[in-house]
C-alpha positions in Angstrom: 16.3 15.6 -15.1 16.6 15.0 -11.4 13.1 16.4 -10.5 11.5 14.2 -13.2 13.4 11.1 -12.0 12.4 11.8 -8.4 8.8 12.1 -9.4 8.8 8.9 -11.4 10.6 7.0 -8.6 8.0 8.1 -6.2 5.3 6.3 -8.1 7.2 3.2 -8.9 5.6 1.7 -5.8 2.2 3.4 -5.9 0.7 1.6 -3.0 3.5 2.4 -0.6 3.5 6.1 -1.7 -0.3 6.4 -1.3 -0.2 4.8 2.2 2.5 7.1 3.4 0.8 10.2 1.9 -2.5 9.1 3.5 -0.8 9.0 6.9 0.7 12.5 6.4 -2.7 13.8 5.3 -4.4 12.4 8.3 -1.8 13.8 10.7 -2.0 17.3 9.1 -5.8 17.2 9.2 -5.9 16.2 12.9 -3.2 18.6 13.9 -4.9 21.6 12.1 -8.3 20.6 13.6 -6.9 20.4 17.2 -4.8 23.6 16.9 -7.6 25.5 15.2 -10.2 24.6 17.8 -7.9 25.2 20.7 -6.7 28.6 19.4 -10.3 29.6 18.4 -11.7 28.7 21.8 -9.1 30.5 23.7 -9.3 33.6 21.4 -13.0 33.6 21.9 -12.7 33.3 25.7 -10.0 36.0 25.9 -12.1 38.3 23.7 -15.1 37.7 26.1 -13.1 38.5 29.2 -10.4 40.9 28.1 -12.0 42.9 25.3 -15.4 43.1 27.0 -14.3 43.9 30.5 -10.8 43.4 31.9 -8.8 45.2 29.2 -5.2 44.5 28.2 -3.9 46.5 31.1 -5.0 48.4 34.2 -3.8 51.1 36.6 -4.6 50.7 40.4 -3.5 52.3 43.6 -0.5 50.5 45.0 -1.6 47.3 46.7 -5.2 47.4 45.5 -5.1 44.2 43.5 -4.1 42.1 46.5 -7.2 42.8 48.6 -9.5 44.8 46.2 -10.7 47.0 49.1 -12.7 50.1 48.2 -10.6 51.9 50.8 -7.6 51.5 48.5 -8.7 53.9 45.8 -7.0 56.6 43.7 -7.9 59.9 42.1 -9.7 59.7 38.8 -7.2 60.5 36.0 -7.3 61.5 32.4 -4.4 61.4 29.9 -3.6 65.0 30.9 -2.7 63.6 34.4 0.2 61.6 33.0 3.7 63.2 32.8 4.1 61.7 29.3 1.6 59.7 27.2 2.9 56.5 25.5 2.1 56.4 21.8 0.0 53.3 22.1 -2.2 54.7 24.9 -5.5 56.1 23.5 -7.3 56.8 26.8 -7.9 55.8 30.5 -11.3 54.2 31.3 -12.2 54.8 35.0 -14.1 52.3 37.1 -15.2 52.2 40.7 -15.8 48.5 41.8 -17.1 47.1 45.0 -19.5 44.3 46.2 -23.0 44.8 47.5 -26.1 43.0 48.5 -28.8 43.4 45.8 -32.4 43.0 46.8 -35.6 42.8 44.8 -39.1 42.0 46.0 -38.5 38.3 46.2 -34.7 37.8 46.1 -31.5 38.9 47.7 -28.1 38.1 46.1 -24.6 39.4 46.2 -23.2 41.2 43.1 -20.4 43.3 41.8 -21.3 46.9 41.5 -19.2 48.8 38.8 -19.3 52.5 38.4 -18.5 53.4 34.8 -18.1 56.4 32.5 -20.8 55.4 29.9 -19.1 57.0 26.9 -15.6 55.8 27.6 -16.8 52.3 28.6 -18.7 52.0 25.3 -15.6 53.1 23.3 -13.6 50.4 25.0 -15.9 47.4 25.3 -18.9 48.3 23.0 -21.1 47.9 26.0 -24.1 49.7 24.4 -24.3 46.9 21.7 -24.8 44.3 24.5 -28.0 45.9 25.7 -30.8 43.4 25.0 -33.6 45.2 26.8 -34.1 48.8 27.8 -31.6 51.5 27.0 -28.0 52.5 27.7 -26.8 54.8 30.6 -25.9 58.4 30.4 -23.5 60.1 32.7 -26.2 61.8 34.8 -28.5 58.9 35.2 -29.6 57.7 38.6 -30.3 54.2 37.3 -28.5 51.0 36.6 -27.8 48.2 34.1 -28.1 44.6 35.2 -26.5 41.6 33.5 -29.0 39.2 32.1 -28.4 36.2 34.3 -28.3 38.3 37.4 -31.6 39.9 36.4 -33.1 36.4 35.9 -31.8 35.2 39.3 -33.3 38.3 40.9 -36.5 38.0 38.9 -36.4 41.6 37.8 -36.6 43.5 34.5 -36.5 46.9 33.0 -38.2 49.6 35.2 -38.1 47.3 38.2 -36.3 48.6 41.3 -33.2 47.2 43.1 -32.0 48.1 46.5 -28.2 48.1 47.1 -26.7 47.6 50.5 -23.0 47.5 51.1 -20.0 49.2 52.7 -18.5 52.3 51.2 -15.3 54.3 51.5 -13.8 54.2 55.0 -16.8 52.3 56.4 -19.6 54.6 55.4 -23.0 52.9 54.7 -23.6 52.4 51.0 -27.4 52.1 50.6 -29.3 53.1 47.4 -32.5 52.4 45.5 -32.3 52.5 41.7 -34.6 51.7 38.8 -33.3 49.3 36.2 -32.7 51.1 32.9 -31.5 48.2 30.8 -30.4 44.6 30.7 -26.9 43.8 29.4 -25.8 40.4 28.0 -22.2 39.4 28.5 -20.8 36.4 26.7 -18.7 35.4 29.8 -20.9 33.5 32.2 -19.1 34.9 35.2 -19.7 38.5 34.2 -23.2 37.7 33.2 -24.1 36.3 36.6 -22.8 39.0 38.9 -22.4 42.4 37.2 -24.4 45.6 37.9 -23.4 48.9 36.3 -24.0 52.4 37.6 -22.8 55.8 36.1 -19.5 56.6 37.7 -20.7 59.8 39.5 -23.7 57.9 41.0 -21.4 55.0 42.1 -19.0 57.5 43.8 -22.0 59.1 45.6 -23.3 55.6 46.7 -19.9 54.5 48.1 -18.9 58.0 49.4 -15.7 57.9 47.2 -16.1 61.3 45.5 -13.6 61.8 42.7 -12.1 58.3 43.4 -11.8 55.2 41.3 -10.5 51.7 42.0 -9.0 51.2 38.5 -8.2 52.8 35.2 -8.4 50.4 32.2 -5.9 51.1 29.5 -7.6 51.9 26.1 -4.9 50.9 23.6 -4.5 51.6 19.9 -2.6 48.3 19.4 -3.7 45.8 22.0 -1.0 43.3 20.9 1.6 45.8 22.1 0.2 46.0 25.6 3.3 44.7 27.4 5.5 47.5 26.0 2.9 50.1 26.9 2.7 48.8 30.5 6.5 48.9 30.8 6.5 52.5 29.6 3.9 53.5 32.1 5.8 51.8 34.9 8.8 53.8 34.1 6.8 57.0 34.0 4.8 56.5 37.1 7.2 54.7 39.4 5.8 53.0 42.5 2.9 55.4 43.1 0.5 53.1 41.3 0.6 49.5 40.1 0.4 49.0 36.3 -0.6 45.4 35.4 -1.1 43.5 32.2 -4.0 41.1 31.7 -1.7 38.2 32.2 -0.8 39.5 35.7 -4.4 40.3 36.4 -5.5 36.8 35.6 -2.6 34.3 36.3 -5.1 31.4 36.7 -6.3 32.0 33.1 -2.7 32.1 31.8 -1.9 28.8 33.6 -5.0 27.2 32.2 -4.1 28.2 28.7 -0.5 26.9 29.1 -1.7 23.6 30.6 -4.2 23.2 27.7 -1.6 24.0 25.1 0.8 21.6 26.8 -1.6 18.8 26.5 -2.2 19.6 22.8 1.6 19.6 22.2 1.8 16.1 23.7 -1.0 14.9 21.4 0.7 16.5 18.3 4.1 15.0 19.3 2.5 11.5 19.4 0.8 12.1 16.0 3.9 13.3 14.3 6.1 10.6 16.0 3.9 8.0 14.3 4.1 9.8 11.0 7.9 10.1 11.4 8.2 6.4 11.8 5.9 5.9 8.8 8.1 8.1 6.6 11.2 6.4 8.0 9.9 2.9 7.1 9.1 4.1 3.6 12.7 5.4 3.1 14.1 2.3 4.7 12.3 0.0 2.3 13.0 2.2 -0.6 16.7 2.3 0.1 16.9 -1.5 0.6 15.0 -2.3 -2.6 17.1 0.1 -4.7 20.5 -0.7 -3.4 21.5 -2.5 -6.7 20.1 0.5 -8.7 22.1 2.9 -6.7 25.2 0.8 -7.2 24.7 0.8 -11.0 24.2 4.5 -11.1 27.4 5.1 -9.1 29.2 2.6 -11.4 28.2 4.4 -14.6 29.5 7.7 -13.2 26.6 9.4 -11.5 27.9 11.9 -9.0 27.1 10.8 -5.4 25.7 14.3 -4.5 23.3 14.0 -7.5 22.1 10.7 -6.2 21.6 12.2 -2.7 19.7 15.1 -4.2 17.4 12.8 -6.2 16.5 10.8 -3.0 16.0 14.1 -1.1 13.6 15.4 -3.8 11.6 12.2 -3.7 10.9 12.7 0.0 10.2 16.4 -0.4 7.7 15.6 -3.1 6.1 13.0 -0.8 6.0 15.4 2.2 4.7 18.4 0.2 2.0 16.4 -1.5 0.8 15.1 1.9 0.8 18.5 3.5 -0.9 20.3 0.7 -3.7 17.7 0.5 -4.0 17.7 4.3 -4.4 21.5 4.4 -6.9 21.5 1.5 -9.0 18.8 3.2 -9.0 20.6 6.6 -9.6 24.1 5.2 -13.3 23.8 4.4 -14.0 22.4 7.9 -12.0 25.2 9.6 -13.7 27.9 7.6 -17.2 26.5 8.1 -16.8 26.1 11.9 -15.1 29.6 12.2 -18.3 31.1 10.6 -20.7 28.7 12.3 -19.5 27.9 15.9 -20.9 24.8 17.6 -22.9 25.6 20.8 -23.1 22.3 22.9 -26.1 21.9 25.1 -26.9 19.9 28.2 -24.2 18.6 30.5 -21.4 19.8 28.2 -22.7 23.4 28.3 -23.0 23.2 32.1 -19.4 22.0 32.4 -18.2 25.0 30.3 -20.1 27.4 32.4 -18.9 25.9 35.7 -15.4 27.0 34.7 -16.6 30.5 33.7 -16.3 29.8 29.9 -18.7 30.5 27.1 -20.1 27.1 25.9 -18.9 27.2 22.3 -16.6 25.4 19.9 -15.1 27.8 17.3 -12.2 27.4 14.9 -9.4 29.9 14.4 -8.3 30.8 10.9 -4.8 32.0 11.9 -2.5 31.3 8.9 0.2 30.2 11.3 -1.8 27.1 12.1 -1.6 26.0 8.5 2.0 26.9 7.5 3.3 25.4 10.8 2.3 22.0 9.5 4.6 22.5 6.4 7.5 23.3 8.7 6.8 20.3 11.0 6.6 17.8 8.1 9.7 19.2 6.4 11.6 19.0 9.7 10.6 15.4 10.1 11.6 14.7 6.5 15.0 16.4 7.0 15.5 14.2 10.1 14.5 11.0 8.2 16.9 11.9 5.3 19.9 11.4 7.5 19.6 7.6 7.0 19.7 7.4 3.2 22.4 10.1 3.0 24.6 8.2 5.4 23.9 5.0 3.5 24.8 6.6 0.2 28.0 8.1 1.6 29.2 4.6 2.7 27.9 2.8 -0.4 30.5 1.1 -2.6 29.3 0.5 -6.2 30.6 -3.1 -6.6 29.2 -4.3 -3.3 25.8 -2.6 -4.0 25.5 -4.3 -7.4 26.1 -7.7 -5.8 23.4 -7.3 -3.2 
């Protein structure tokens, strides 16, 4: 009986119910859209930077990350080099990184030279799939790959030649002349403007760092468990090397994510504060209008707890209807923009790239974004219910019927 009474009571004042529901629907829609776009954009950016290059964790010689000097290198390791292999660690991907002047016939620019093991690098980052011209490297090549924007800036293409001039291990001169075997396209603008790739053996020869690397990227079976794997490696290896998570490698990015999410939380707080007052005004008017009705029900013997439960169900019906319709309205938009990201052009695109971000708006379909709205609305409803429950606790049947 009580659920039926609650449902009928909800529609006794149809206009008020619809207005309150509309406000909940709008709040849920805006909250889902904001959260989905924010989470989708950050996930896309993290995928571009972490999955395509940085990795979820790295090993370096102790102190390397502070100055990134090629003099602070370590021996190239394999899994067999470790005293014990964590279950989540699939492999170690070696790299030798340094900076060099890159010269073509008409241009000279600075760039990041990265020596890679082609097979291991491809297993980790899918680098071969990013080749847009030419072909991929093999371990014995004396050739290089150039990122697409760097190639454009140097005005070079496949089969052209680049001259590299830099400083190698312990001050040796690092000079080389290499043909371009392929052009690679990175989604991250920063990587795409500066990166040049050589086979690891050739990079070690160029910089005079034979058998040495600047980093080992952790190839993980379960990237989400990267922190636990890093802790296990720290315990195994002690202070001989530094083992870092991506959060420690890129603290500026972590701070940017936290700041952006903080702004979003403030916006959601304002939205739901307004909705909270809307629901509260509804329950306030409902309680005031039905004081005599409540008094009569108490007078004819209705238990006080049943009356409280009926009012509670009325608000739960209202909240759930608003949330469900809000989710259903927002779902098509989220699914569409997740499959069809928006690529802004002009000044907006330039602004994204200025901060090293891919210019794209994409939605996340993480289920948590949707069911969190249910919890938030129900929490607001539970808070608002304090008023009618206290009112019913203190209500006296005779006084209520005279009101």
